[in-house]
N, C-alpha and C positions, 0 to 999 in steps of 0.2 A: 504493500499500499504506500509505503513512504515512496519507494521509486516514481509511482505514479504521481504523486503529488509534486514532487521535486521537479521533474519532467513537465509538468503541466504549468507551473510556475515560470519555469525557463524557456517555456514556448512562447511567452508574452514578451520576456525581457531578459537581459543580462543582470545577474546578480550576484552578490557575496553570500557566504555561507548565512550570514547574519540576515540580509535580504531575504533569502530563500525562507528562512524561518518565520521572520516576520509578514511576508506573503501569505504563506500557508496558512498562519495563525488568522490574518485578515480574513482570509477567503474561506477557512474551513474549521474555525475555532469551536463552531457548535458540532462538529462532528469528529474533531480530533486535534490535539496539540501535541504533536511530535518533539521532543527534546532535541538539543544539539547533539545529545549523545547517540541520538539515533540518526540526525539527518547528516553528521560527519562521515561515519561509515559509508551511508547510502550515497552521498557525492562521490567519495573514493570508487565504490564499485561500479557506479555510472560511468565515471571517468575511465577506469580500467576497461570497461567495457565497449567504449567508443562511442556513447551516447551523449558525452559531455565532453567540452574543451574547458581549458582553464587559461585565463592570462594573470599574470602576477605583474603588479604596479606598486609603486610606493605613493602612499598619499602624500598631501601638503604636511602634513605633520610628522613626516619620514616614516610612517608605519608601514609594513607589508599589507598589500591585500590581494586576495584572490579572486578573481571574477568567473564566474561560470556561466557557460553559454551552450543551448543545445545542440547537437549536430542534426544532419540530415538522419542519420540512424536513430536517434534521439527520439526524434519526431515518430519515426515507424515503430518505435518500441512503444512511446505513448500511446499509440494507436492500439498496437498489439495487447497492453496492459488494460487499456478499456474494454476490448472486446473480449478478453479471454474469458472463458465459462467460470461462472461464479465458484466461490467455495463452497465446499460441501458442509463446513461447519455452520450451523444455524447462527451461533452467536456472534460469528465474524460476516455473515451475509450481509444483513441490512446495513450496517456501517460502510462496509465496502460498496455495496450496490449504490447506496446515496453518493458516494463519492463518485464512482463511475457515472452517475447522471449528472452529476456536477461538472464534469470536465468533458462530458459527451458532445458539445460545440466543436471541438476539434476533429471529430468523425466528419465523414461524408452521409448523406441520407441513407444509403443503403446498410452502411455498417451500423448506424444509429439504430435501424428497425432489428438488426440482428442482433445486437445487444439488448434492446428492451424484450425481445422474444426470448432469449436465454435467460433474463432475470424474471420474467413473468411465469415461465415454466419452472424455476427454481422455487419462486416463493410458491406457488401453487402446488408443488411437492411438498414443501415444508408444512402447509396447511393441512394438506392430507395424510401426512405422517403425525401431526398433533393429533387430529380428531381419531386417527387409529389408536394411538397411544390412549386418548381419554376413553374410548370404547373398551379398551382391553381391561382397564384397571378401574377399580371403585375408588374415585377421588374423593379427597375430603374437601372442605369449603376452600382453603387459601391454595392448595395446589391445582382445583378445578378453576378458580377464579384467575390465576395464573395463566393457564395454559387457554382459557376463554380469551383472555387479553391478547395473548399472543395470538391467535386466531384473526381477531378483529385487527391488529397491528398490519399482520401480513394480508389480510384483505384490502385494507385501506391503501397498502403499497402497490397490490394489483390495479388496484382501481387509479392509482397514480400513473403507472405504466401504461395501462389502457388509454388514458387521457393524452398521453405523450405519442402511442400509436396513433392514435385518431388524428392527432394534430399533425404528426409527420406526415400521414396519407394524403393530406390536405394541402401540402406544400406544392 
């Protein structure tokens, strides 16, 4: 997820590590707030993979600064990360799906539709799995309410995706 966020921010402009962190927080703070300890190794991995390039400069105050920019391969990797199949882990699915949706403008219309269908299929699968679990067990009040809420949350997410699909088909 951190690689997707970094590439997305660098697809908009050249930034320092501090700038990357600041932009991610500005754009995604309601979804995630990665630490420098997460961002720095990810920047290094992305650079090593050829997805970023760096330029080192000295600021007016004499401090060294490293600026990161995305490469053409980095743009391809960003798009790949957005459209790759969703995670199997239901705990990670919704936050990652929301981040992918927030970054989807970098995709063409066809890739957006593929992403939406995959996210919708996974969300519907989680709804079905939750209903199956509830049918198999006699749940007490609190677990039942938690799973009912989960079903509602995923149904709302499916409705959001259907709205995006509808809007995309009208373009």
